[in-house]
C-alpha positions, 0 to 999 in steps of 0.5 A, spaced: 137 461 226 135 465 232 140 471 233 139 476 239 141 483 240 140 487 247 139 495 246 138 500 251 142 505 256 148 503 259 148 508 265 142 508 269 142 513 276 140 510 282 132 509 284 131 510 276 128 504 272 133 500 268 130 498 261 133 494 256 130 491 249 132 484 246 131 484 238 130 478 236 131 476 228 131 469 225 125 466 229 118 469 232 117 471 240 111 467 239 114 460 237 111 455 241 115 451 247 120 457 247 122 461 253 125 469 252 129 470 258 133 476 261 140 474 265 145 478 268 152 477 271 154 482 276 162 484 276 166 478 279 160 474 280 155 469 277 150 469 272 143 471 275 137 469 272 132 475 272 126 472 269 122 469 262 117 470 258 113 465 254 105 464 254 106 466 261 112 470 265 116 468 271 121 472 275 126 471 280 123 471 287 129 476 289 127 481 283 120 479 282 117 486 286 122 490 281 121 486 275 117 487 269 118 483 262 114 484 256 113 482 249 112 487 243 110 482 238 109 486 231 116 488 233 119 481 235 122 484 241 121 483 248 123 488 254 126 488 261 124 493 266 128 493 273 125 498 277 128 502 283 135 500 281 141 501 286 149 500 284 148 493 286 144 492 280 150 493 275 152 487 271 152 485 264 145 484 262 144 478 257 138 476 253 137 469 252 132 464 248 131 457 248 126 451 247 124 446 252 123 439 251 120 434 257 123 428 259 117 424 261 122 418 264 125 424 269 119 429 269 124 434 267 125 439 262 131 440 257 134 446 254 135 446 246 137 451 241 139 455 246 141 462 244 145 468 247 146 475 246 152 478 246 151 482 253 150 489 255 154 492 261 149 497 265 152 501 270 148 504 276 151 510 278 150 517 280 
């Protein structure tokens, strides 16, 4: 069964780069039709999707200019880099995985086998 574990510094200074790694066990990051995502939740706010990587990479429009997600296949990991952080980037950061299946009747994609990491708090402060 797929398990995810976030790792990285819990404190980042403003204007620096936030870097996190998600280590995947029980599955391969090259699995077909599977997405590997970063999602965050600022204090007192809802979940915010940052981006996903599969065969291609997708980013939230609001964060695209500052975000980079990549895969390290030999280590079975995927990473997040968020540049030029501000205190507003303080959040619990989660990695997430799920498969997608097409529903032909509605032309929509359905998630399956969704897995979340436990999350890691990253504080942006000087």
